[in-house]
C-alpha positions as CSV (number, residue, x, y, z in Angstrom):
1,X,124.1,99.8,102.9
2,X,126.0,99.4,99.7
3,X,126.1,95.6,100.4
4,X,122.3,95.4,100.3
5,X,122.1,97.4,97.1
6,X,124.7,95.1,95.5
7,X,122.8,92.0,96.5
8,X,119.5,93.4,95.3
9,X,120.9,94.6,92.0
10,X,123.4,91.9,91.1
11,X,122.4,88.7,92.9
12,X,118.6,89.0,92.9
13,X,118.0,91.3,89.9
14,X,114.9,90.4,88.0
15,X,114.9,86.8,89.2
16,X,111.9,87.2,91.4
17,X,109.5,87.3,88.4
18,X,110.9,84.1,87.0
19,X,111.0,81.9,90.1
20,X,108.2,80.3,92.0
21,X,107.8,81.4,95.6
22,X,109.4,78.4,97.2
23,X,112.5,78.7,95.0
24,X,112.6,82.5,95.6
25,X,112.5,81.9,99.3
26,X,115.3,79.3,99.1
27,X,117.4,81.9,97.2
28,X,116.7,84.5,99.8
29,X,117.5,82.1,102.6
30,X,120.8,81.0,101.0
31,X,121.9,84.7,100.5
32,X,121.0,85.5,104.1
33,X,122.9,82.5,105.4
34,X,125.9,83.4,103.3
35,X,125.7,87.0,104.5
36,X,125.5,86.0,108.2
37,X,128.3,83.5,107.9
38,X,130.6,86.0,106.2
39,X,129.9,88.7,108.8
40,X,130.4,86.2,111.6
41,X,133.7,85.0,110.2
42,X,134.9,88.6,109.8
43,X,134.0,89.4,113.4
44,X,135.3,86.3,115.0
45,X,138.5,86.3,112.9
46,X,138.0,82.9,111.3
47,X,138.3,84.3,107.8
48,X,141.7,83.4,106.3
49,X,143.4,83.4,109.7
50,X,142.5,87.0,110.6
51,X,142.3,88.1,114.2
52,X,138.9,88.8,115.9
53,X,137.7,92.4,115.4
54,X,137.8,94.9,118.2
55,X,134.9,97.2,118.4
56,X,134.5,100.5,120.3
57,X,131.1,101.7,121.4
58,X,130.2,103.4,118.1
59,X,131.4,100.3,116.2
60,X,129.1,98.1,118.3
61,X,126.2,100.4,117.6
62,X,126.9,100.3,113.9
63,X,127.2,96.5,114.0
64,X,123.8,96.3,115.7
65,X,122.2,98.7,113.1
66,X,123.8,96.7,110.2
67,X,122.6,93.4,111.5
68,X,119.1,94.7,112.0
69,X,119.1,96.2,108.5
70,X,120.3,92.9,106.9
71,X,117.7,90.9,108.8
72,X,114.9,93.3,107.8
73,X,116.0,93.4,104.2
74,X,116.0,89.6,103.8
75,X,112.7,89.3,105.8
76,X,110.9,91.8,103.6
77,X,112.2,90.1,100.4
78,X,111.1,86.6,101.6
79,X,107.6,85.7,100.4
80,X,106.6,82.8,102.7
81,X,109.3,81.9,105.1
82,X,111.3,83.6,107.7
83,X,115.0,84.4,107.8
84,X,115.3,86.2,111.1
85,X,116.5,82.9,112.8
86,X,119.6,83.1,110.5
87,X,120.6,86.4,112.2
88,X,119.9,85.3,115.8
89,X,123.5,84.4,116.6
90,X,124.8,87.7,115.2
91,X,122.1,89.6,117.0
92,X,123.2,88.0,120.3
93,X,126.8,88.9,119.5
94,X,125.8,92.4,118.8
95,X,123.9,92.6,122.0
96,X,126.9,91.4,124.0
97,X,129.3,93.9,122.4
98,X,126.9,96.7,123.2
99,X,127.0,96.0,126.9
100,X,128.9,98.5,129.0
101,X,130.3,96.0,131.4
102,X,130.3,92.2,131.6
103,X,127.9,92.0,134.6
104,X,125.0,93.1,132.3
105,X,124.9,89.6,130.9
106,X,123.5,88.4,134.2
107,X,120.9,91.2,134.2
108,X,119.7,90.0,130.8
109,X,120.0,86.2,131.0
110,X,120.1,85.6,134.8
111,X,122.4,83.6,136.9
112,X,122.3,80.7,134.5
113,X,124.0,82.7,131.8
114,X,127.2,81.2,130.3
């Protein structure tokens, strides 16, 4: 992903060597939160009054791959903490858009879903 390369080269750069672990993890967590929020706003159409995105099957698969890549990238760059919880909501959205029909929600989460 070009996005990940940009974050790594421009936002994080050589800072890792200058920051203590807790501050570094705080930076990674804030970048992960910003990334997740930006993607969610783009998907749901809350960014500048845009409409929600429509995805076909290939788009849903790409979304899932991208969210997993982002989550893995931030998790591997974190030294102590975890950032996977930040991407939980996006992972659930990705799972939902990858279903072939709405009844699959009940197969996954049971009768109490929704």
